[in-house]
C-alpha positions in Angstrom: -14.1 6.0 12.1 -14.9 4.4 8.9 -14.8 0.6 8.9 -13.2 -1.1 5.9 -12.8 -4.6 7.3 -14.6 -6.3 10.2 -12.1 -9.1 10.9 -8.7 -10.4 10.2 -10.2 -13.1 8.1 -11.6 -10.4 5.8 -8.1 -9.0 5.5 -6.6 -12.4 4.9 -9.2 -13.0 2.1 -7.8 -10.0 0.4 -4.2 -11.0 0.7 -4.8 -14.5 -0.3 -6.9 -13.6 -3.1 -4.1 -11.4 -4.6 -1.5 -14.3 -4.1 -3.7 -16.8 -5.6 -5.1 -14.5 -8.3 -8.8 -15.0 -7.4 -9.6 -11.5 -5.8 -12.2 -9.9 -7.9 -10.7 -6.8 -9.6 -13.4 -4.7 -7.9 -12.2 -5.5 -4.4 -8.7 -4.4 -5.2 -9.2 -0.9 -3.5 -6.8 1.5 -1.8 -7.7 0.0 1.4 -7.2 -3.6 0.1 -3.6 -2.6 -1.1 -2.6 -1.8 2.3 -4.5 -4.6 3.9 -2.9 -7.2 1.8 0.6 -5.5 2.5 -0.1 -5.6 6.3 -1.1 -9.2 6.2 2.1 -10.1 4.1 4.3 -8.1 6.5 2.8 -10.0 9.5 2.4 -13.4 8.2 5.0 -13.8 5.5 7.9 -12.0 7.1 10.3 -14.3 5.2 9.4 -12.8 2.1 11.6 -10.1 0.6 8.8 -7.9 -0.1 10.9 -5.1 -1.9 11.5 -7.8 -4.5 8.5 -10.0 -4.4 5.7 -7.5 -4.0 6.1 -6.0 -7.6 6.0 -9.7 -8.8 2.9 -10.4 -7.0 1.1 -7.2 -8.1 2.1 -7.6 -11.6 0.8 -11.2 -11.8 -2.4 -10.1 -10.1 -2.6 -7.3 -12.6 -2.3 -9.7 -15.5 -4.7 -12.2 -14.0 -7.4 -9.5 -13.8 -6.8 -8.1 -17.3 -4.9 -5.1 -16.2 -1.9 -4.7 -18.5 1.4 -3.6 -16.9 2.7 -0.9 -19.3 4.2 2.5 -19.2 0.6 4.1 -18.4 -1.3 1.4 -16.6 -0.8 -1.5 -14.1 2.1 -2.0 -11.8 3.7 1.3 -10.6 7.2 0.8 -9.0 7.6 4.3 -7.2 4.0 3.9 -5.7 4.4 0.3 -4.7 7.8 1.0 -2.8 6.7 4.2 -1.3 3.5 2.6 0.0 5.4 -0.5 1.2 7.9 1.8 3.3 4.7 3.5 4.7 3.1 0.2 5.5 6.1 -1.2 7.3 6.4 2.0 9.2 2.8 2.0 10.2 2.7 -1.7 11.3 5.9 -1.3 13.3 4.1 1.2 15.4 1.4 -1.2 16.3 1.4 -3.9 18.8 1.9 -7.3 17.4 -1.3 -8.5 19.2 -3.3 -5.7 17.5 -6.0 -7.2 14.7 -4.8 -6.1 11.3 -8.4 -4.9 10.4 -8.0 -2.5 13.1 -4.7 -1.2 11.9 -6.3 -0.8 8.3 -9.0 1.4 9.7 -6.5 3.5 11.6 -4.4 3.9 8.5 -7.4 4.7 6.4 -8.2 7.4 9.0 -4.7 9.0 8.4 -3.3 11.0 5.5 -2.4 7.7 4.0 -6.0 6.9 3.6 -6.1 9.6 1.0 -5.2 7.8 -2.5 -3.5 11.2 -3.4 -1.0 11.1 -0.3 2.0 10.7 -2.3 1.4 13.9 -4.1 2.7 15.6 -1.0 6.2 14.2 -2.0 6.0 13.9 -5.7 4.6 16.3 -8.4 1.8 14.7 -10.3 3.8 14.9 -13.5 6.9 13.0 -11.9 4.9 10.4 -10.1 2.8 9.6 -13.1 5.7 9.6 -15.5 6.7 6.4 -17.3 10.1 6.6 -15.5 8.4 6.5 -12.0 6.1 3.6 -13.1 9.2 1.5 -14.2 11.8 2.5 -11.6 12.0 3.9 -8.1 12.2 7.7 -8.6 13.3 10.1 -5.9 10.4 12.7 -4.9 10.8 16.2 -6.2 8.7 18.1 -3.7 10.2 17.0 -0.3 12.0 14.1 1.1 10.2 10.8 1.6 11.6 9.4 4.9 8.8 7.1 6.5 11.4 5.9 9.1 11.2 9.4 10.8 7.4 9.7 10.7 5.5 10.2 13.9 2.1 8.8 13.9 0.8 11.6 16.0 2.2 14.3 13.8 2.9 13.2 10.3 0.1 11.0 10.0 -2.5 12.9 11.7 -6.1 12.1 10.9 -7.5 13.4 7.5 -10.3 15.9 7.9 -13.7 14.2 8.1 
């Protein structure tokens, strides 16, 4: 299995860098998005992430020179779907399990593929201005992370 982070301190660095707007843009990878979200879920449970995560990402984008427009920057549907998937993934893990191990496991699953949402949304709909601005229901199949099985629905990606 590939290693994305080697410690919880490395995961925390990502999360705090996003929060305080100091994370270098090059470090804001697909794995880093999930790492920061996992850290927020575990270490800031009082934050209403459905509401606050969009604000956090928009502010980070602006601080790193990425405009939040109808074609770039913050994307509501991707953020809310990824947050739901992250919550489901973390809920299936023991509270004592290090976050960096959870990130590695997730990245070895279908969620590790940056295009994983295209199993639910067509490319045209997912990357529409509407889906970027507002939560948009999928058009290919229902998106129901609460019912996922880690063993079946999130099986390992092919190597």
